[in-house]
SEDOLO-971814 format. One record per residue (C-alpha): x, y, z; residue number from 1; residue in three letters. Coordinates in nm, 3 decimals, padded with zeros to 5 digits. Layout:
<rs>
R:X:Y:Z:NUM:ALA
...
</rs>
This chain:
<rs>
R:-05.662:-00.066:09.341:1:MET
R:-05.691:00.204:09.067:2:PRO
R:-05.775:00.121:08.733:3:ILE
R:-05.478:00.143:08.477:4:ILE
R:-05.548:00.171:08.088:5:ILE
R:-05.277:00.035:07.863:6:LYS
R:-05.263:00.058:07.493:7:GLU
R:-05.199:-00.289:07.326:8:VAL
R:-04.865:-00.244:07.131:9:ILE
R:-04.729:-00.586:07.050:10:ASP
R:-04.843:-00.929:06.946:11:LYS
R:-04.805:-01.063:07.306:12:ASN
R:-05.034:-00.806:07.430:13:GLU
R:-05.295:-00.840:07.149:14:LEU
R:-05.316:-01.210:07.224:15:LYS
R:-05.394:-01.111:07.580:16:LYS
R:-05.678:-00.872:07.437:17:PHE
R:-05.807:-01.153:07.238:18:VAL
R:-05.822:-01.424:07.509:19:VAL
R:-05.960:-01.200:07.767:20:TYR
R:-06.306:-01.243:07.616:21:ASN
R:-06.283:-01.617:07.662:22:ILE
R:-06.157:-01.598:08.014:23:GLU
R:-06.429:-01.350:08.121:24:LEU
R:-06.691:-01.592:07.981:25:TYR
R:-06.530:-01.906:08.085:26:ASN
R:-06.825:-02.037:08.306:27:LYS
R:-07.111:-01.872:08.099:28:ASN
R:-07.321:-02.149:07.927:29:PRO
R:-07.455:-01.912:07.637:30:TYR
R:-07.109:-01.758:07.534:31:HIS
R:-06.988:-01.872:07.197:32:VAL
R:-06.612:-01.800:07.175:33:PRO
R:-06.444:-01.701:06.844:34:SER
R:-06.138:-01.887:06.737:35:LEU
R:-05.834:-01.699:06.880:36:VAL
R:-05.643:-01.721:06.538:37:THR
R:-05.930:-01.579:06.348:38:ASP
R:-05.946:-01.281:06.585:39:GLU
R:-05.590:-01.221:06.588:40:MET
R:-05.598:-01.202:06.205:41:MET
R:-05.890:-00.954:06.226:42:THR
R:-05.707:-00.720:06.447:43:LEU
R:-05.381:-00.752:06.277:44:SER
R:-05.286:-00.420:06.081:45:ARG
R:-05.060:-00.636:05.855:46:LYS
R:-05.303:-00.904:05.772:47:LYS
R:-05.646:-00.752:05.757:48:ASN
R:-05.692:-00.563:05.421:49:PRO
R:-05.958:-00.333:05.599:50:ALA
R:-05.649:-00.141:05.724:51:PHE
R:-05.627:00.004:05.366:52:ASP
R:-05.892:00.230:05.486:53:PHE
R:-05.935:00.188:05.855:54:CYS
R:-05.727:00.273:06.168:55:GLU
R:-05.756:00.134:06.510:56:SER
R:-05.658:00.127:06.865:57:VAL
R:-05.685:-00.132:07.146:58:TYR
R:-05.683:-00.081:07.510:59:PHE
R:-05.676:-00.316:07.806:60:LEU
R:-05.772:-00.220:08.164:61:ALA
R:-05.579:-00.344:08.459:62:TYR
R:-05.644:-00.368:08.846:63:SER
R:-05.310:-00.444:08.968:64:GLY
R:-05.172:-00.717:08.739:65:ASN
R:-05.528:-00.858:08.654:66:GLU
R:-05.703:-00.769:08.325:67:ILE
R:-06.047:-00.654:08.389:68:VAL
R:-06.159:-00.496:08.073:69:GLY
R:-06.087:-00.434:07.692:70:ARG
R:-06.198:-00.223:07.406:71:ILE
R:-06.104:-00.149:07.048:72:ALA
R:-06.145:00.189:06.874:73:GLY
R:-06.198:00.183:06.499:74:ILE
R:-06.204:00.461:06.244:75:ILE
R:-06.351:00.327:05.899:76:ASN
R:-06.266:00.621:05.684:77:HIS
R:-06.461:00.450:05.382:78:ARG
R:-06.766:00.423:05.590:79:ALA
R:-06.742:00.787:05.714:80:ASN
R:-06.723:00.909:05.338:81:GLU
R:-07.022:00.677:05.249:82:THR
R:-07.234:00.803:05.535:83:TRP
R:-07.106:01.156:05.534:84:ASN
R:-07.003:01.150:05.900:85:GLN
R:-06.712:01.164:06.125:86:GLN
R:-06.755:00.879:06.365:87:TYR
R:-06.526:00.638:06.546:88:ALA
R:-06.643:00.297:06.625:89:ARG
R:-06.596:00.101:06.946:90:PHE
R:-06.569:-00.283:06.929:91:SER
R:-06.447:-00.598:07.095:92:PHE
R:-06.562:-00.449:07.428:93:VAL
R:-06.579:-00.657:07.750:94:ASP
R:-06.542:-00.569:08.123:95:PHE
R:-06.620:-00.668:08.480:96:ILE
R:-06.926:-00.543:08.644:97:ASP
R:-06.745:-00.230:08.782:98:ASP
R:-06.842:00.122:08.658:99:GLU
R:-06.481:00.252:08.723:100:GLU
R:-06.356:00.004:08.471:101:VAL
R:-06.612:00.071:08.188:102:SER
R:-06.570:00.424:08.238:103:LYS
R:-06.200:00.426:08.208:104:ALA
R:-06.213:00.202:07.899:105:LEU
R:-06.475:00.438:07.729:106:PHE
R:-06.283:00.759:07.825:107:ASP
R:-05.970:00.621:07.668:108:ALA
R:-06.151:00.533:07.345:109:VAL
R:-06.341:00.844:07.341:110:GLU
R:-06.014:01.069:07.377:111:LYS
R:-05.858:00.872:07.105:112:TRP
R:-06.147:00.945:06.879:113:ALA
R:-06.153:01.315:06.963:114:ILE
R:-05.773:01.338:06.897:115:GLU
R:-05.853:01.201:06.565:116:LYS
R:-06.088:01.463:06.474:117:GLY
R:-06.423:01.260:06.514:118:MET
R:-06.730:01.401:06.652:119:ASN
R:-06.922:01.088:06.752:120:GLY
R:-06.874:00.720:06.839:121:ILE
R:-07.094:00.430:06.756:122:GLN
R:-07.089:00.067:06.817:123:GLY
R:-07.036:-00.222:06.871:124:PRO
R:-06.939:-00.207:06.508:125:LEU
R:-06.643:-00.394:06.353:126:GLY
R:-06.416:-00.307:06.038:127:PHE
R:-06.691:-00.458:05.823:128:THR
R:-07.029:-00.605:05.825:129:ASP
R:-06.862:-00.959:05.849:130:LEU
R:-06.721:-00.874:06.188:131:ASP
R:-06.951:-00.886:06.503:132:HIS
R:-07.192:-00.613:06.530:133:GLU
R:-07.438:-00.501:06.815:134:GLY
R:-07.451:-00.540:07.186:135:LEU
R:-07.687:-00.804:07.319:136:LEU
R:-07.965:-00.637:07.510:137:VAL
R:-08.238:-00.885:07.523:138:TRP
R:-08.237:-01.261:07.506:139:GLY
R:-07.962:-01.348:07.755:140:PHE
R:-08.071:-01.719:07.817:141:ASP
R:-07.989:-01.881:07.484:142:LEU
R:-07.643:-01.949:07.324:143:PRO
R:-07.558:-01.727:07.016:144:GLY
R:-07.422:-01.823:06.694:145:THR
R:-07.080:-01.799:06.523:146:MET
R:-07.169:-01.462:06.372:147:ALA
R:-07.262:-01.296:06.695:148:THR
R:-07.112:-01.226:07.036:149:THR
R:-07.268:-01.271:07.403:150:TYR
R:-07.293:-00.986:07.629:151:SER
R:-07.386:-00.968:08.007:152:PHE
R:-07.692:-00.788:08.092:153:PRO
R:-07.488:-00.521:08.281:154:TYR
R:-07.317:-00.396:07.975:155:TYR
R:-07.620:-00.202:07.842:156:LYS
R:-07.654:-00.043:08.184:157:GLU
R:-07.315:00.058:08.186:158:HIS
R:-07.333:00.222:07.849:159:LEU
R:-07.664:00.410:07.937:160:ALA
R:-07.478:00.574:08.243:161:LYS
R:-07.186:00.672:08.011:162:LEU
R:-07.432:00.873:07.801:163:GLY
R:-07.478:00.615:07.509:164:TYR
R:-07.823:00.589:07.334:165:VAL
R:-07.984:00.358:07.105:166:LYS
R:-07.882:00.401:06.724:167:ASP
R:-08.012:00.104:06.579:168:GLN
R:-08.147:-00.268:06.681:169:ASP
R:-08.094:-00.602:06.518:170:TRP
R:-08.345:-00.875:06.579:171:HIS
R:-08.283:-01.243:06.570:172:GLU
R:-08.527:-01.532:06.500:173:PHE
R:-08.574:-01.900:06.543:174:HIS
R:-08.764:-02.015:06.221:175:ILE
R:-08.930:-02.324:06.226:176:GLN
R:-08.834:-02.558:05.911:177:ILE
R:-09.198:-02.651:05.775:178:PRO
R:-09.270:-03.021:05.720:179:GLU
R:-09.307:-02.961:05.349:180:GLY
R:-09.239:-02.656:05.119:181:LEU
R:-09.524:-02.426:05.155:182:PRO
R:-09.733:-02.434:04.845:183:GLU
R:-09.719:-02.050:04.817:184:LYS
R:-09.336:-02.076:04.801:185:HIS
R:-09.354:-02.351:04.529:186:ARG
R:-09.589:-02.141:04.306:187:ARG
R:-09.400:-01.832:04.332:188:VAL
R:-09.054:-01.996:04.281:189:ALA
R:-09.180:-02.156:03.967:190:GLU
R:-09.325:-01.837:03.843:191:VAL
R:-09.021:-01.612:03.903:192:VAL
R:-08.773:-01.871:03.758:193:GLN
R:-08.954:-01.865:03.422:194:LYS
R:-09.038:-01.497:03.436:195:ARG
R:-08.685:-01.367:03.499:196:TYR
R:-08.502:-01.659:03.308:197:GLY
R:-08.336:-01.776:03.641:198:LEU
R:-08.186:-02.126:03.755:199:LYS
R:-08.083:-02.274:04.066:200:ILE
R:-07.703:-02.336:04.101:201:LYS
R:-07.565:-02.616:04.324:202:LYS
R:-07.209:-02.727:04.393:203:PHE
R:-07.047:-03.053:04.461:204:LYS
R:-06.709:-02.923:04.583:205:ASN
R:-06.511:-02.620:04.649:206:THR
R:-06.351:-02.634:04.297:207:LYS
R:-06.704:-02.594:04.137:208:GLU
R:-06.794:-02.269:04.360:209:ILE
R:-06.453:-02.106:04.306:210:TRP
R:-06.548:-01.926:03.989:211:PRO
R:-06.844:-01.795:04.162:212:TYR
R:-06.683:-01.669:04.472:213:ALA
R:-06.601:-01.324:04.357:214:LYS
R:-06.953:-01.282:04.228:215:LYS
R:-07.099:-01.374:04.558:216:ILE
R:-06.923:-01.097:04.750:217:PHE
R:-06.989:-00.849:04.476:218:GLN
R:-07.363:-00.922:04.526:219:LEU
R:-07.308:-00.890:04.898:220:TRP
R:-07.172:-00.535:04.835:221:ASN
R:-07.481:-00.436:04.619:222:GLU
R:-07.746:-00.598:04.838:223:ALA
R:-07.608:-00.467:05.189:224:TYR
R:-07.497:-00.126:05.065:225:LYS
R:-07.804:00.067:05.203:226:PRO
R:-07.775:-00.097:05.513:227:LEU
R:-07.668:00.068:05.850:228:TYR
R:-07.310:00.151:05.878:229:GLY
R:-07.215:-00.060:05.571:230:TYR
R:-06.869:-00.023:05.432:231:SER
R:-06.822:-00.148:05.083:232:GLU
R:-06.557:-00.443:05.053:233:LEU
R:-06.260:-00.361:04.838:234:SER
R:-06.114:-00.610:04.597:235:PRO
R:-05.842:-00.694:04.845:236:ARG
R:-06.099:-00.763:05.109:237:GLN
R:-06.301:-00.977:04.869:238:ILE
R:-05.990:-01.191:04.800:239:ASP
R:-05.917:-01.217:05.175:240:TYR
R:-06.270:-01.335:05.264:241:TYR
R:-06.292:-01.588:04.973:242:ILE
R:-05.969:-01.764:05.116:243:LYS
R:-06.118:-01.731:05.465:244:MET
R:-06.479:-01.853:05.409:245:TYR
R:-06.522:-02.058:05.095:246:ILE
R:-06.314:-02.360:05.195:247:PRO
R:-06.519:-02.403:05.511:248:MET
R:-06.852:-02.408:05.355:249:LEU
R:-07.082:-02.709:05.323:250:ARG
R:-07.187:-02.741:04.966:251:MET
R:-07.532:-02.880:04.980:252:GLU
R:-07.620:-02.597:05.227:253:LEU
R:-07.538:-02.342:04.944:254:ILE
R:-07.781:-02.211:04.681:255:THR
R:-07.703:-01.944:04.421:256:LEU
R:-07.977:-01.800:04.188:257:ILE
R:-07.821:-01.732:03.849:258:ILE
R:-07.948:-01.550:03.550:259:ARG
R:-07.921:-01.780:03.272:260:GLU
R:-07.836:-01.525:02.989:261:GLU
R:-07.516:-01.410:03.141:262:ASP
R:-07.458:-01.651:03.445:263:ASP
R:-07.454:-01.372:03.677:264:SER
R:-07.539:-01.414:04.042:265:VAL
R:-07.862:-01.234:04.148:266:ILE
R:-07.932:-01.424:04.474:267:GLY
R:-07.736:-01.611:04.746:268:ILE
R:-07.828:-01.848:05.029:269:GLY
R:-07.535:-01.951:05.230:270:ILE
R:-07.627:-02.159:05.529:271:THR
R:-07.411:-02.352:05.767:272:LEU
R:-07.469:-02.605:06.040:273:PRO
R:-07.510:-02.444:06.379:274:ASN
R:-07.152:-02.449:06.528:275:LEU
R:-07.212:-02.292:06.870:276:SER
R:-07.176:-02.607:07.072:277:THR
R:-06.864:-02.711:06.896:278:ALA
R:-06.708:-02.358:06.930:279:LEU
R:-06.779:-02.371:07.306:280:ARG
R:-06.592:-02.704:07.315:281:LYS
R:-06.282:-02.551:07.150:282:THR
R:-06.247:-02.276:07.398:283:LYS
R:-06.103:-02.066:07.111:284:GLY
R:-05.830:-02.319:07.007:285:LYS
R:-05.838:-02.490:06.673:286:LEU
R:-05.559:-02.736:06.809:287:PHE
R:-05.502:-02.984:06.929:288:PRO
R:-05.887:-03.104:06.937:289:PHE
R:-06.076:-02.791:06.832:290:GLY
R:-06.083:-02.894:06.465:291:TRP
R:-06.241:-03.230:06.547:292:PHE
R:-06.529:-03.071:06.722:293:HIS
R:-06.589:-02.831:06.431:294:LEU
R:-06.560:-03.095:06.179:295:LEU
R:-06.798:-03.313:06.350:296:LYS
R:-07.073:-03.029:06.391:297:ALA
R:-07.010:-02.939:06.027:298:MET
R:-07.081:-03.280:05.886:299:TYR
R:-07.251:-03.452:06.165:300:GLY
R:-07.625:-03.457:06.274:301:LYS
R:-07.774:-03.147:06.411:302:GLY
R:-08.110:-02.971:06.478:303:LYS
R:-08.012:-02.609:06.395:304:VAL
R:-07.903:-02.446:06.077:305:VAL
R:-07.768:-02.091:06.054:306:ASP
R:-07.891:-01.868:05.779:307:LEU
R:-07.553:-01.707:05.737:308:TYR
R:-07.596:-01.490:05.428:309:ILE
R:-07.913:-01.437:05.238:310:VAL
R:-07.912:-01.163:04.971:311:GLY
R:-08.073:-01.044:04.656:312:ILE
R:-07.952:-00.800:04.404:313:LEU
R:-08.165:-00.455:04.466:314:PRO
R:-08.326:-00.476:04.139:315:GLU
R:-08.459:-00.823:04.196:316:TYR
R:-08.581:-00.760:04.562:317:GLN
R:-08.954:-00.796:04.641:318:ASN
R:-08.995:-01.012:04.334:319:LYS
R:-09.024:-01.359:04.498:320:GLY
R:-08.655:-01.458:04.438:321:ILE
R:-08.634:-01.544:04.821:322:ASN
R:-08.896:-01.807:04.756:323:ALA
R:-08.672:-01.946:04.498:324:LEU
R:-08.389:-01.978:04.750:325:LEU
R:-08.623:-02.169:05.005:326:PHE
R:-08.767:-02.368:04.726:327:TYR
R:-08.421:-02.538:04.706:328:ASP
R:-08.299:-02.526:05.061:329:LEU
R:-08.607:-02.630:05.271:330:ILE
R:-08.595:-02.997:05.123:331:PRO
R:-08.218:-02.988:05.203:332:VAL
R:-08.291:-02.883:05.560:333:PHE
R:-08.546:-03.154:05.606:334:LYS
R:-08.331:-03.416:05.461:335:LYS
R:-08.055:-03.342:05.693:336:LEU
R:-08.283:-03.340:05.997:337:GLY
R:-08.281:-02.969:06.079:338:TYR
R:-08.571:-02.855:06.295:339:VAL
R:-08.528:-02.479:06.309:340:TYR
R:-08.322:-02.203:06.141:341:ALA
R:-08.123:-01.914:06.335:342:GLU
R:-08.165:-01.605:06.114:343:SER
R:-07.874:-01.411:06.260:344:ASN
R:-07.917:-01.045:06.304:345:PRO
R:-08.141:-00.846:06.096:346:GLU
R:-08.202:-00.467:06.120:347:LEU
R:-08.519:-00.381:06.319:348:GLU
R:-08.622:-00.147:06.030:349:LEU
R:-08.539:-00.389:05.738:350:ASN
R:-08.892:-00.489:05.669:351:THR
R:-08.772:-00.630:05.335:352:LYS
R:-08.584:-00.921:05.504:353:VAL
R:-08.846:-00.956:05.794:354:GLN
R:-09.113:-01.006:05.520:355:SER
R:-08.968:-01.321:05.393:356:GLN
R:-09.052:-01.515:05.717:357:TRP
R:-09.433:-01.420:05.701:358:LEU
R:-09.523:-01.770:05.588:359:ASP
R:-09.309:-01.944:05.853:360:PHE
R:-09.360:-01.988:06.235:361:GLU
R:-09.098:-01.779:06.383:362:THR
R:-09.010:-01.650:06.738:363:LYS
R:-08.783:-01.361:06.818:364:HIS
R:-08.517:-01.477:07.047:365:VAL
R:-08.252:-01.205:07.079:366:ARG
R:-08.210:-00.823:07.006:367:THR
R:-07.886:-00.643:06.953:368:ARG
R:-07.816:-00.266:06.969:369:ARG
R:-07.571:-00.032:06.827:370:ALA
R:-07.525:00.264:07.060:371:PHE
R:-07.404:00.612:06.975:372:ILE
R:-07.271:00.911:07.162:373:LYS
R:-07.198:01.247:07.024:374:HIS
R:-06.854:01.393:07.134:375:LEU
R:-06.749:01.740:07.228:376:LYS
</rs>
């Protein structure tokens, strides 16, 4: 049957767009589904404040009455201004192993981008850095994390045939939790704490962390600003993410580094129990029992902890502040029984972040790639 591309125009079709990913990977043991409600909110032009400066389009590919692929097109005007470019982004891309399907999807999103005046398209990239980024191109035999998506190996082959080439890579690592705090980290942590007038800030409950919530995301803006494709979070986005993420955090797994003289946040270490197995059990649904699997994974015993956000203000980078974060977190990890940490994606060229693992036993386990294609 011929492949028909349809633009998503209502909430019912948007749900089909979101659920298709879960259906396509239903029998894949490495796929970690997102919650449908979260994806719907991200893609909603009414609910996601990214649409203050973004626009998007969503396409579904049909063969007869069967959905066989999906793709989103995004234009982040703020990012284009920041990086002095006229690029669209592709995202939320999935398709069966049929070149006619992948070509029809990318033809549709490229045509949309050209009509919008764009001269290039890159991705997979979302509205912000807190959305999923990169296509899995190596390391297909392990489950991912909550912050990443799985891709069948044939995806990258289809993109290459469609003229897409490498733009940037991210690497992911398994980091062995040491039996004790490395002596080097102990020495450095004690020195920098005194030298710069810093203190470690811990929290017992959400109420205690709430006054620091905006400071955390303001630091995120400063620390991640120079990185590939970054789009600075607006005040409305910060409020949106505070409401979304702060209530779900586990307090003992959060460490802030505070400058004592003014109580400003100069370093953050936000880690979470690995939720991959629990998310697979939910199959994208929080109710009726999905919440139970997630709650059990969040506060039960596990071997893996995810390094969700680790960031240092630029003026304090390369001064040993990371040692201070792990000076606090490693004993917590050991107490809770974690064996290794998932680094989550790190840009291949970001030597600053990679250098923090030099004193640990690490293993490169996955590579993700952002592709680019210049449009005529």
